[in-house]
C-alpha positions in Angstrom: -103.2 48.1 76.1 -103.3 51.8 77.4 -100.0 49.8 80.0 -98.8 48.5 77.2 -98.5 52.3 75.4 -97.2 54.0 78.3 -94.1 50.9 79.6 -93.3 51.4 75.9 -93.2 55.3 76.1 -90.9 54.9 79.2 -88.8 52.0 77.6 -87.9 55.0 75.0 -87.9 57.5 77.5 -85.1 55.5 79.4 -82.9 54.6 76.3 -82.6 58.5 75.5 -81.0 58.9 79.0 -77.5 57.8 78.3 -76.1 57.6 82.3 -78.8 55.2 82.8 -78.7 53.1 79.7 -75.2 52.4 80.3 -75.9 50.8 83.1 -78.6 48.9 81.4 -76.0 47.8 78.9 -73.7 46.9 81.5 -76.1 44.4 83.4 -76.3 42.5 80.2 -72.7 42.6 79.4 -71.7 41.3 83.0 -74.9 38.8 83.3 -75.9 37.9 79.8 -77.9 35.0 79.8 -79.4 35.1 83.1 -82.2 37.0 84.4 -80.4 39.6 85.8 -79.5 40.9 82.5 -82.4 41.3 81.4 -84.0 45.2 81.8 -87.0 44.7 84.3 -88.5 47.0 82.1 -88.6 45.2 79.0 -87.7 45.4 75.7 -90.5 47.4 73.2 -90.4 44.0 71.7 -91.7 41.8 75.0 -94.1 44.3 76.1 -95.3 44.3 72.4 -96.0 40.5 72.4 -97.0 40.2 76.3 -100.7 38.9 76.8 -103.2 38.8 79.5 -102.5 35.5 80.2 -98.9 36.1 80.4 -99.5 38.7 82.9 -102.0 36.0 84.9 -99.6 32.9 85.2 -96.4 35.6 86.3 -98.9 36.6 88.7 -100.1 33.2 90.2 -96.5 31.8 90.2 -94.7 35.0 92.1 -97.3 36.3 93.7 -98.3 33.7 96.8 -97.5 33.5 100.6 -94.5 32.2 100.4 -92.9 35.2 98.0 -94.7 38.0 100.5 -93.2 40.1 103.2 -95.1 42.9 105.0 -93.1 45.3 106.7 -94.7 48.5 108.5 -92.7 51.4 110.9 -94.4 54.2 112.6 -96.6 54.5 115.3 -99.6 51.8 114.6 -101.7 49.3 116.3 -100.0 46.2 115.7 -103.4 44.5 116.5 -105.6 46.7 113.9 -102.7 46.1 111.7 -103.1 42.6 111.2 -106.4 42.6 111.3 -106.1 44.8 108.2 -103.6 42.8 106.6 -105.4 39.8 107.3 -108.5 40.9 105.6 -106.8 42.3 102.7 -104.6 39.5 102.0 -107.5 36.7 102.4 -107.4 35.7 98.7 -103.5 35.5 98.4 -102.7 32.0 96.5 -101.1 29.8 99.4 -97.5 29.3 99.6 -95.6 27.3 97.0 -92.4 26.3 96.2 -90.0 29.3 95.5 -88.2 29.3 92.2 -84.9 27.7 92.5 -82.2 30.4 92.2 -79.4 29.7 89.5 -76.2 31.7 90.2 -75.0 33.8 87.6 -71.7 32.3 85.9 -68.9 34.2 85.8 -68.5 35.8 82.5 -64.7 36.9 80.7 -63.6 40.2 81.0 -64.8 42.2 77.8 -65.4 45.5 76.0 -68.2 47.2 74.6 -68.7 50.1 72.9 -71.9 51.5 71.5 -72.5 54.3 69.4 -75.8 56.9 69.9 -76.8 60.2 69.0 -75.3 61.8 71.7 -73.0 64.6 72.7 -70.7 63.3 75.3 -69.3 59.8 75.9 -70.3 57.8 78.8 -67.7 55.2 80.4 -68.7 52.3 82.6 -65.9 50.0 84.1 -67.2 47.1 86.5 -66.5 43.6 87.6 -68.4 40.9 89.9 -68.0 40.9 93.1 -69.9 38.2 95.9 -73.1 39.0 97.2 -75.0 40.7 99.9 -74.7 37.7 102.2 -70.6 37.0 101.5 -69.1 37.9 104.8 -66.7 41.1 102.7 -69.7 43.0 102.3 -68.8 45.3 104.3 -65.3 45.5 103.2 -66.6 45.9 99.8 -69.2 48.9 100.9 -65.9 51.0 102.4 -63.5 50.0 99.5 -66.5 51.6 97.2 -66.4 54.8 99.4 -62.4 55.1 99.1 -62.8 54.0 95.4 -65.7 56.5 93.8 -68.1 57.2 96.2 -68.3 60.8 97.5 -66.4 64.2 97.1 -63.4 62.8 98.4 -63.1 59.5 96.9 -60.1 58.9 94.6 -61.5 59.1 91.4 -63.7 62.1 92.1 -60.4 64.1 93.2 -58.5 62.8 90.5 -60.5 63.2 87.3 -62.8 66.4 88.5 -61.3 68.8 91.1 -57.7 68.1 89.8 -57.9 67.8 86.4 -61.3 68.4 85.1 -61.9 65.6 83.0 -65.1 64.4 84.2 -68.4 66.5 85.7 -70.0 63.4 86.9 -67.8 60.5 88.0 -68.6 57.8 90.9 -68.5 54.0 91.7 -71.7 51.9 92.7 -71.8 48.5 94.6 -74.8 46.8 93.8 -75.3 43.3 95.6 -78.0 40.6 94.9 -78.0 37.7 97.6 -74.5 35.5 95.7 -73.2 37.8 93.4 -72.9 41.3 92.8 -71.0 44.3 91.2 -68.9 47.0 91.4 -69.1 50.1 88.7 -67.1 53.0 87.8 -69.2 55.3 85.8 -68.0 59.0 84.0 -69.3 61.3 81.3 -66.1 63.0 79.9 -65.4 64.6 76.2 -64.9 61.9 73.8 -61.4 62.8 72.9 -60.7 62.7 76.6 -61.4 59.0 76.5 -58.1 57.6 76.8 -56.6 59.7 79.6 -59.6 59.1 81.5 -59.2 55.6 80.9 -55.5 55.7 82.1 -56.5 57.2 85.4 -59.0 54.9 86.7 -56.5 52.0 85.6 -53.8 53.6 87.6 -56.1 54.3 90.5 -57.3 50.4 90.3 -53.8 49.1 90.4 -52.4 51.7 93.3 -55.4 50.0 95.4 -55.2 46.3 94.4 -50.7 47.1 94.9 -51.1 49.1 98.2 -54.6 48.9 99.7 -55.8 52.5 101.3 -54.6 54.7 103.9 -55.8 55.0 107.3 -57.3 57.6 107.0 -59.3 57.0 103.9 -60.6 54.2 105.9 -61.9 56.0 108.8 -63.3 58.6 106.6 -65.1 55.8 105.0 -66.7 54.1 107.9 -67.8 57.7 109.3 -69.7 57.8 106.1 -71.5 54.7 106.3 -72.0 54.8 109.6 -73.9 58.5 109.4 -76.0 57.1 106.2 -77.1 54.2 108.1 -78.0 56.8 111.1 -79.7 59.2 109.4 -81.5 56.8 107.4 -83.3 56.1 110.8 -84.7 58.8 110.6 -86.7 58.0 108.1 -89.9 55.7 108.8 -89.6 54.3 105.0 -86.0 53.5 105.5 -86.7 52.0 108.4 -89.6 50.0 106.6 -87.5 48.7 103.8 -84.5 47.9 106.3 -86.6 45.4 108.0 -88.9 44.2 104.7 -85.2 43.7 103.1 -83.4 42.0 105.8 -86.5 39.3 106.0 -86.3 38.6 102.5 -82.0 38.8 102.1 -81.5 37.2 105.8 -84.5 35.3 106.9 -84.6 38.2 110.0 -85.0 42.0 109.8 -81.4 43.7 110.0 -80.6 45.3 112.9 -78.9 49.1 112.1 -76.6 48.9 115.1 -75.3 45.8 114.2 -74.6 47.0 110.9 -72.6 49.6 112.3 -70.7 47.6 114.5 -69.8 45.3 111.2 -68.4 48.4 109.5 -66.8 49.4 112.3 -64.9 46.1 112.6 -62.9 46.1 108.9 -59.8 46.9 109.3 -56.8 48.1 106.9 -55.9 44.2 106.2 -59.6 43.5 105.5 -59.5 45.9 102.7 -55.9 45.3 101.1 -57.3 41.4 100.8 -60.4 42.2 99.0 -59.2 44.9 97.0 -56.0 42.9 96.1 -57.9 40.6 93.8 -61.5 42.9 93.1 -59.0 45.9 92.1 -56.9 44.6 89.6 -57.8 46.6 86.5 -57.1 43.6 84.2 -60.3 42.1 85.5 -62.8 45.2 85.0 -64.9 44.8 81.8 -65.8 48.3 79.9 -68.8 49.6 78.2 -68.8 52.9 76.4 -71.1 55.1 74.8 -69.9 57.0 71.8 -71.4 60.1 69.8 -72.4 58.9 66.4 -70.3 59.6 63.4 -72.8 62.1 62.3 -72.6 64.1 65.5 
């Protein structure tokens, strides 16, 4: 009961943060009817009704030898580590058949407007993309850098630096094994929403039509390469990289092979992907507006 109370308060706190909450709404919008669209933290209703038996059943179904990956990085004696892991996992349930993955269905473009007691409006543009295992994932990540990931990105320059229409504006990519999303977020004054939406529309359609410049692609490659190399300085990042690689692709990620794949991306690759993904008419929008009494 103590944990139930704590999680309920966490949900309430999370919903008070409009910038976080709009991404929650966006996932429901993009993946309605699929587990991806359900908040990981749950809802106050689901937390209120969950039982001890529900928790035990979930644990027995998912926490077994076939679904656990142990990753370690740093100065460690491998034999000692393996002995410790074997001892600590001696009571783990034997390997079971994993639940069959169901790819979320593609939903039509939609627009959602939610009114909440906030001072600022929050915009979220998003659309479906290929997933983590798709050959174009590095092209997508580079396209995202040019669009809105960083101070030199088109959206940051046009919305914040040049016009002062948004304090916070960025784009991001979220990839699952078989699908993903690319999203644009902006926090703006409610009276400037139409202008901001028009600028985002123009930015997307320009990239869809013309692709990106060579200088933009070079800068994006440098940014991703530098980020990957800097992550190697962190043992935690190395550990996470290895574990994710095994979970997603069946083997630890080789960061230098990843960098080489990023550097092989061409302007034609970006133009090909952008011609489909950056058509503004295919993006869904979600907007949190101040309540009328505010």
